[in-house]
N, C-alpha and C positions, 0 to 999 in steps of 0.2 A: 317704703321705697329706699333701696340701697343707693348710696352715693359715695364717690371717692373723696377722700380728704387730702388736701395739699398743705404742706408745711413750709413756711418761709422763715429762715433765720435772718440775721441782719449784718450788713456790712456798710459802714458809713463811707462816703467818698465826696470830696469836694476839691475843686480846682478854681484858680483865679489868676489874673494877671499879676505880674510882679509889682512891688510898690517901692517907690524911691525913698531911701532913708532920710530921716529928718536931721536936723542939726545935732540931735543927741545920739546919732550913729545907730538908730534903730528904725525899723519899719513895721507899723501896725497893719495887719491884714484885716479883712472883713470877718465879723463874727460868724461862726457857724451855728446851726440850730439842728435839732433832731428832725424837725419836720422837713426842712429843706435839704439837709445834707446827711441825715441818719446817724449823727454822732454829736456828742458834746466833748470838748477838750477839757480834761481835768486841769485845775490850777497847777501850774508848773513854775517853780522858782528856778533860778539859774544854777542851782546846785543839785537839781534832780536829774539823774541819768536818763537819757532817752530810751534805753533798753528796758526800762521799767514801765513804759507806757504801752497802751494798746493801739497805738497808731504811729505812723511815720510821716515825716515831712520831707518832700523832695522839691528840688528846683530844676527846671529844664531851661537851658540857655536859649534865648531868642536872638541874641546878637553876640558878637565877639568883643570882649573887653579884657584888657590885661589886669592882672593883680587884683582880682576881686573875690577870690575863693580862699577860704581858710586852708592853712597848710596841712591840716589833718586829713583832708579829703584828697585822695589820690587816684581813685578808679571810678569809671562810669558805673552807675547802679544797674543799668539795663544790659550793657555789653560786657562789662568787667574790664574794658580796655583802660590802660593807664592814661591819665590826662596829659602827661608829658611825652607820650609815645611819639617818636619823631615821624613827621609826615602823615600820621593817621588822620589827623583832624583837619587836614588841608593847610596846615601851617606849622611851623616849628615853635611850639609854645611851651612855657613852663607849667608846672603843676597848678599854680594859682591863677592861670589865665583861663577865662571861660570862652568856649567856642559854641557856635549854634548847634543845638541838638544834644549836648552833653547833659546828662542827668546826674545831679549830685544829691545824695541823701544826707541830711543834716543830722549826724549822729553825735556831735559834740555835746557834752553835758550843758554847757552854757551857751549853745548856739541860739536858742530861743527861749522865751518864757510865755506863759499863758496867764492872763490877768484874773484876778479874783472876781467870779460871778459874771464876767462879761464875755467869756469864751473867745477872747481876741488873742490870737497868737502874734507875738512881736519878735521879729528876727533881727539880730544884731549884725553889723558889718564886720569885715575882717581888718579893721583899721585900729580901733581903740577899745580898751577895756571899759565896760559900762554895765548897764542892767542886762544886756545880752551881747554875746559875740565878742571874740578876741581874734587876734591875728591867726590863731590856729583853727578856730571853729566857726567864725562868722562868714557871712556871704553878702556882698554888696550887689543888690539887685538893680535891674532896670525894668521899666514898664513893658519891655518886649519879652521878658522872662515869663514862665508860667510856674506857679507854685501848686503843689498837690498835698492834700491831707488824705491818708488812706488808713482805714482801720485794719489792723493786722491780726487781731484775735478778739474774741468776745471777752467781756469783763465789765466790772462796775464802773471803770473809769471812762467809758464812753457811752453812758446813758442807759446801761442795762440793769442798773441796780439803785441803791439809795442815792447815789450822786446824780442820777439822771432824772430830770423832771418829767413827770407823768408816765415815764416808761414807754413812750410812743414808739421807740425803736426796738421794743422787745420782740422776740419771735412770736409767731402766731400761726394758727392752723384754721383753715376754712373748709367747709364742705363745698364741693363743686356746684351744688345747687344754689349757693350764694354767689357764684361768679356772674358778674354783669357784663364785663367786656374789657377790652384793652384799648387805651388811648395813647397814640403816639404824640410826644411832646417835643417841641423844638429844643435843641440842646447846643449843637454847634461847637463841641469841645473835642480836643485830641488828647488821648491818653499819653502818659510819659513815654510809652514805647512806640509812639507814632500812630497807634490805631485811632481812626476817627470814630467817635462815639455818638450814640443816640440815647434818648430817654423814652421809656414807655411806662405808663401808669396802669396798673391792673386794679379794676374796681370790684369790690365785693359788698354785698349786703352786710351792714353792721349788725353784729349779734346783740348789741345792747338795746336794740329797739328804738333808737333815736331817729331812725330814718335816713341819717346821713351815710355816705359811702365810707367804707374802709378802703384805703388805697395803698397798694405796694408799689413803690417806685423802683424801677430797674434802670441802671446805667449799663449800657451794653454796646457791642460793636454795631456800627452804622449798618443799616440795611437789613437788620434782623427782625423788624417788626412782623413781616409775614410769617416768619418761622415761629415767633412767639405765639401768634394766633394759632398756628397749626399745632404747636406743642400743647396748648390748652385743650384743643379739640382731642388730641391723643390722650391727655389725662382724663378727660371726661368719658372717653370711650374705652379706657384700659381694662375695666372690670376688676380692678383691685379694690377690695373692701375691707380687708383684715388689717390694714396698716395704713398710716398716712404716707403719701409720697413726699419726699424731701425735694422741693424745687431748688432751694439754695440753703447752704448753712456754713457758718464760720465758727469753729469751736475755740475753746480756750487755749489750745495749743497752736492755733493759727492754721489748722487744716480745713480745707474747703470741700464741700460736697455739692455736686451738681446733678440735676435730673437729666439735663441734656436738651436737645432740640426735639423736633417732631418724632424722632425714632426713640426718644427717651434713653439715649445711649449711655448716660452717666458721665459724659464729658462736658466741658464748657463750650458746647457748640454755639451758644448765643453770645459768647464773649462778655460775660457778666463781670463788672468790676465794682458795682455798688447795688445794694438791695436793702430797702428798709420800709417800715410801715408808718403811715401817718393816717389822718382822718380828714375828710373833706370839710 
């Protein structure tokens, strides 16, 4: 019996509320895991450049506070608008003043560190020099802010090789005869560009014979669950047997591939921002 095969690459994605800095001028965030977030954060000292990593860290302002952003950060990550553009943000602010909705990518080498073996990212503020963060590169958060970790390319530094435990976030291919169904999961998060997000888990029969399900977790635009179901119906009925269909992939150069929605358009019709494999 012929069956279509579908391939899933991996892209880790995690978001959480901001954390107030401690007396040591740093704030430790919640640890990420492959199973829950699709990525592990490689140990990072405050001397490691952020452009050598396979992920980025962003903070979206949840309230307006003056003098909390490092002086190196001058433009909004989403819009490209200057932070000190007169009148644009609803107030006449200077570059280091945070306004609601502004998205700052932490690109400074010493902006944050990741502890050894604990996968905890620690962000320094913009006040004093210490284990992380200085006046130029730090960011003083509040609990109204939102922090994002987003994988930007495939590589061993986020769980796809020797530094990743178990390799659970590795790419995988399934025959559609193993597809069991799609389960919508409560998520309630908003992407840094303002898009409301949902989570769906795709269940497949596990090929190792253990009887547990393999699960592909998707983070995607809210309201797309019906289209995800229709997309897998289209995959099952497409009649393509000579190659696997790539549902999603992120390569080592940061290029993304999408299968699309129910029409298999090749575009990101489902608004996917995260995709990874785990096991029930």
